[in-house]
N, C-alpha and C positions, 0 to 999 in steps of 0.2 A: 459351655465348655471353655470358651475363650476366657471368660471372666475367672474361671477356676484356675487356669493356667497363669493368668496375670496375678491373681491373688496368692497362688503358691509361690511364684517367682518373687513377689514383693516380700512375702513372709520369709523366704529363704535368704534374700538379700539382707533383710533386717537382722536375722539371726547371725549371719556371717559378720556384718558390720559391728554388731553388738559384742560378738566374741573378740573382735580385733581391737576393741577400744581398751584404753589403759587408764590406770588410776594414779593420781599423784597424792603422795602422803607427805605431810609436813613432819620432819624429824627434828628432834632437839639435838644440836651438835655436841652438847655436853653429855649426852647418854652414849655409852659404848655401842659400837656397831661392829659386826663381823659377818659379812656376807659370804666370804670365801677365804682362802688362805693367803690372799695378797695383802700387802700393806695398805692400810686404810687411814681415814682422817683421824680416827680415835688413836691409832698408833702414833701418828705424827704429833698430835696434840700432847699426848702423855710424854712422849720422848722429848719434845722440845721444852716442856715444862721441867722435866728432870735435868735436862742439860743446862737450862738457864739457872736453876738452883745450884748446880754443881759449879757453874762459871762464877756466879756471884759470891759463893762461899769459899773459893779457892783462890790461891795466888794466881795471877797478879792483882786481881780486883778486890778481894776481901779486905785488904789493909789500906786501900786507897781512900783518902779523904777528898781528893778532887774527882772529877768526872772524866776518866780517860776517854779518848776519842777512838772509835773503831771504824774500819771500813770493811764492807763485805765484798769479796771477790768471787762469790758463787760456791755452789756445791755441785760436784760432779755426780751425774747419774750413771752409775756403773751397773745398773740392773738391766735385764733384758726387756723390760716393759717401760711404757711411757710413764713418767713420774715427774710432776712439777715440783722441782726442788726449791723454787722461789716461794712456795707455800711455807716451807720450813723457815726460811729466812724471815718472811713476813711475821710469823708467829714469834720467832726468837727476837727480833729487833723490837717488836712492839712491847713484849714483856720486859726486855732489857731497858728500853727507853722509859717505860712507865715506872720502873724501879727507881729512877733518878740517879743511878750509879754510873751510867755510861752515856755517851753521846755517839751519834753515827754521822759520818760524812755521807751525804747522798750522792753516790757515784752515778746513779741513773739521771741526775739532773745536771751534771757537769757542763754539757754542751749548752743547755738552756741558760745556765748561770753565766757562762762565758759570753753568750750572745747578748743577754740583758746587761751585763756590766759593760760590754763594748758599746751598746746603745747609750747607756748612761754617760759614758765618757765621750760620746760624739758631740757634745755641746747642746743636745736637746733637752737635758735635764739640769736643773739648777745645781751648781757646784756644791751647795751646802748639803744636798741630799744624795748626790750621785755616789755610787760605790766605785772604789778604785780597784784596779787590777793588783794582784799580789797580796790581797788581804784574807784569802781563804785560810782556814785552819787545816793543818796537816794531821793525818791520823797517826796514832801511836801503835795500834794493833790491827792486824789483818785477820779478819774472821773468814775462815774457809771450812770446807768439809766435803764429804761424799756419802752417797747412799749406795750400798752394794747388796748383792743377793746371790745366794746359791739355791738352785731349784733342782730337786731330785724327784724323778718319777720311777715308780716300780709298781707294775701291775695297775691295780685300782687305787694306789696310794700316791699322794703328791706331798712332798715336804718343801716348804718355803722358809728359808732363813734369810733374814734381813739384818743389815748392820748400818747404823747411822753414825758417822763420825764427825765431830766438829773440833776445830782447834783455833787458838789465838796465837798468832805469831808476831813477835816484837819487830816492828819495821826498822828499827835502829840496829838491832843485833842479829836479826834473822833467827832468833831462838824461839822455839815453840814454848810458850810459857803456860799454856793450859791446853788440855786435850781430854776428850771424853768419847766413849763409845757406848751406844745403847744397842741392844739386840732384841730381835723378835723372831720366833719360830712358830710355825703353825703346820698342822698336817691336815690334809683333806683326804678322806676315805670315801670313795664312791661305792655304793652298794653293788655287789656282784649280781648280775641278772642271769638267770638260767631259765630257758624256756623248755 
């Protein structure tokens, strides 16, 4: 009798643990995904690709023969959910840099660069190879933007509208020289249950 109880307990425990296990599936990030009404990586990728095309084919970048220098000052998240806007910048700056038409000042490395240049000027590095203060290149355009959303709930329906805005501002004149908006809207309908 005792063996039966232990056997039943072990079998029950194995069943419960097996039911709680999860499965990991490798997904291709180039294939569209849509699990719910929220903004996803497919939306971000498609939106950034369209914005980069727009930026490169519009003034002020389309007619340039040199490579203007941009600096990124962030995208505001104006949604009610956590959304990593750095991901948008990473995609945009990578595609723009790979196009060979623009260059970026790396704002994230400024303190490290200042520290390294200070070290090189301390006398510990040969004067022939030491970098000097005041030699960094200034940006011509400021790249900024925001992600905003409107969420509406009504009964078993939920509508999510997202807007991604990006713009290039001329640092000399403060004039916005390029701006684009991309929109996405989705509706989720939960089935009504009646018992």
